[in-house]
C-alpha positions, 0 to 999 in steps of 0.5 A: 119519024116521031114516036106516037104514044099508044092509045090507052085501052082500059076495057081491052084485057088483051092490050099490051099482052104478048101472045107468048105470055098468053100461051105460057100462062094458059099452059101453066094453068091448064097443061097441054092436055087440058088446053088441047081439050079446050082448044082443039088444035093439033099443035096442042095435041101432038108434041106441043111446044111454045115455039111451034104453037106460037108459029101456028097461032100467028099464021092462023087467025081463027085459032089465035082468036080461040086462044085469046078468048080462053085467056080472057075467060081465064082472067075473069075466073081469076078475079 
């Protein structure tokens, strides 16, 4: 097997960023309560944790997309 070089994606802010890192930064910035307000999913509302949220987000594409959109918005605000 040969290792391929990843294709650079300079216009994709999510390229190379792990979902766990996205979630940790959003929780650090917003807190669980405000994050649950911004993305209305139960794993952020009831006994939230990084681990349980990652399991849910990996299995639920629509929720992951909302979290990723919030992260991109957060990055734009930060600049």
